[in-house]
C-alpha angles and dihedrals in degrees: 000000000000135000115269091244089055093049088050089066092066098077089048092052091047092048089053090051092046092052091050094048090052089064091062106099099190097087100197089052092047090050093051093046091047092048093062098034093053098039092103131257137153097277088218096155098055090040092052090053095047094044089052092049093047093046090059098042100261127142113269091192092056091051099049093100090055091049092049089048090058091054091050091051093047093048092048089055092051093052092051093041090057095052120116090249090056123030095337095218125175098195134050122172089349095303134094111279119253096261090049090051101040107013128259098280096054091041090056091048092047088055090048090049092051092050093053090043088055092061091042091055095043090054089059094060113125104237141104119298091245093052092046092053090050091050092048090052093049090047095050092046092050093055098038142076093300092045136031097347092049090047092051090053091051089049092053094042091049096058111118089008125102112239124199119240090256091052092048091051090051092050092051093044088060104035100041109003100053097070094040090052091045091054090060094038091053090048089053091051094047092048092047094232122180122270091251093050091047091055093050092045089053091051090050091050095046091052091044091052094051091045089051092055093045089051089050090051091051092047091053088059100040109033134068127248089251092053093045098043087224136066112298123223090021091135092059093045091053095041092238123172109252138160094252090049091051102035105017123244094287091049091047091052090050090051089049092052090050093053092047089051091050091050091050092047090054091054091053089059093060122109092244139024113272107193092164091061095039089057090066089070091067086074091081130082092219 
């Protein structure tokens, strides 16, 4: 899917995460945090940040802590999302979920530890104080009440209720899209891009984030548990609002294609070619 230079960032991000985990002295907690962080995954959020930085001539090495921070924040959200009080999932990335492996209490604490680690890592990013403050604000907003947490609440409240398309878009923009968009927005800040480029990068990221969730909704309907690495048809079982439920599979695929096109259009408006970012759009079936 991605350019070789983008894939080459993954070992660097994982090495940064490994070094950070080694500083955690409470071994059961370190083990639980490591279990989920190193369970696999696409690493899209750190790669989006680093690809943005690289595309505009910034230092990838200086931004590795910020990229690792995004992965910590994302993994924390997955652990908590899988809990019995939330989605009550048994599988994540083809392995038992954290609470199945370690029990609910340690899973919750592992998620808490990853969230605080995310801010710890982000604070170590080599950039100007003003840029770091901006990134911290974007980061906190993405994970908070007007981001992932707010989106999770809307997701829970929406179960067994019919949402409009506008309401579903808003839910996804918070729950899934916020952190994906923030990865690109932070990359734009760290690379000191122009205001016009930053706006187009944000539009790319917002469309990418919505497309990512639509693709996930489609996959839940069309792929097996083995292929997904998590329980298939979970959305139907829990009466969740999804694009296929609202628009049908054909309508969902059309909506996916529209978002991918919008993301691509935003990239064409940038002041320079960004093949590393454009390659992310090959993820989708549209």
